Phi, psi and omega in degrees: 000132181289168182295321179291314179301319177294315181298324181292343174279002176259217178263118174264098185280136180256114190280139174286158171258112180283147172241152176270184185293341178270358182084005181266155180301144180229074190302326184298334178290349180278336186303313180299328178292318177300310183301319180292320181293318179292318180299329181278351180101012175300138194270325184221145171236141187243125170262150179060041167271183178295325176292340172274009179056049184305315184281355175264355181264149168286167178298319179295322178294319178297319175299319181294321181291322180291325175295320176297310181300319175303319176295315181297317183285323172053037174079008184287324173223164177297141175256117172256128185251125176287136177225151180170200188068215182302151188297323180294322174297315179302317181291320175300318177294322179296320180294317179293324181291317177301315179296330181278359181091019181298142178278330183202162176252137172251120186265113174297133180295126184303129182271007179306134183293341182242086184241122172268136175309315180289333173298320178292329176295316178296326178294314178297320179295325176294321178294317183301318180299319179293323181283355175048051173100354179295141179296150184245140173236126179273132179257102189260109182250352181224104182271006177296345180292344174098154183300316183297321181292320180293318177301318181297322177296319180294338178273359176295135181305130175097347176284124184237352183204162173228131169262109187276108186241039173233145184275053183228079186299325182289330174287328174297314179303316179295319181293321177298320181290334183268344185269166177298153183293336185282355182287133170266123185256116184250136173295124181255018181242027175065192192298319189300318183271355186300316179300323182290323180283328172301323185298335180253009169119357177291160177226136180076177177197161176273159180206131171264340178303333184299337179294333188251309189221065184298329179304320179293318178301313182294324177295322180291318176299318180299317180294317184292320180295332176273000182076015183266082182294327179296314179299313178302316179295322178293319177296321175297318182301327180287342177245012185302318184301324179297315179289329179293321175300313184294336180275351181289165180055047179059032180086359181290347177265009183302296180290320175304324177300316179294315185290321178298318178299316179297325175296319178297333177276359183082019179234059182304119177249024173084191185277173167256129184288151172302147011267023175294159181276076182244133004275173174293155178290163177305317181296312179302317181295320180298315182289322180296318180296319179298314179301313184294315181290325180293341183246016176064032183256357178287152174303000000 
């Protein structure tokens, strides 16, 4: 197993993008989050993921953030860089990510309403060319493209992993059976879904919680890697309220939940840009504050 493949069986932390009081990106505010995550044992850090408000950033901002993340991480753990949107933008981001020292590229599944499975293959191949040999990880949020199409994507040269972000474990199992053996399948639905996806063969999981409480994410991964599902479920139950808040408003409270928690810790990273559900409601804030206080996370 390669070093990257092994790291992907751990916790893949998705970094927030901080903003200043004027609403502009504030990359320096990300460094304490990176340092805390690495100190806690987080295995991989991702710039320009969904918790990083990828679709709310301009191309220039996304390029700036991956460069900043590369500087903050400084080779201590693998940097996975999210790329996506129009194919030209994705290629530009791939080039910027390579220059930033990225270990691999995570390709966001194109949200275009008119997507052909063979067109996605061409898209991934175009990103591979721009990345000049960087390993590729597919971020799959829509499994309706079918098992055959998923397997075909996994056979594109350079693809080494899939972050599975749909709540369909049996489709994951079928995709794993149809795809090449070298693919690392990582749970892309964070801690709450990790035991379910582990049960059919996934390893590791993505996490936005690492911005706030990385020690808990690492403990959950350690339990799952040891096959201790009871321990993992108990650890997840203690942070369930945080994930429940983030899942509200059709998932629109996801990033706001993280940023509101950081503000309560005294590490304000600014607002979440529209169309996120910012600010959190009074009820959401009350529950979040209770969660933070109960776990000793308040400033």
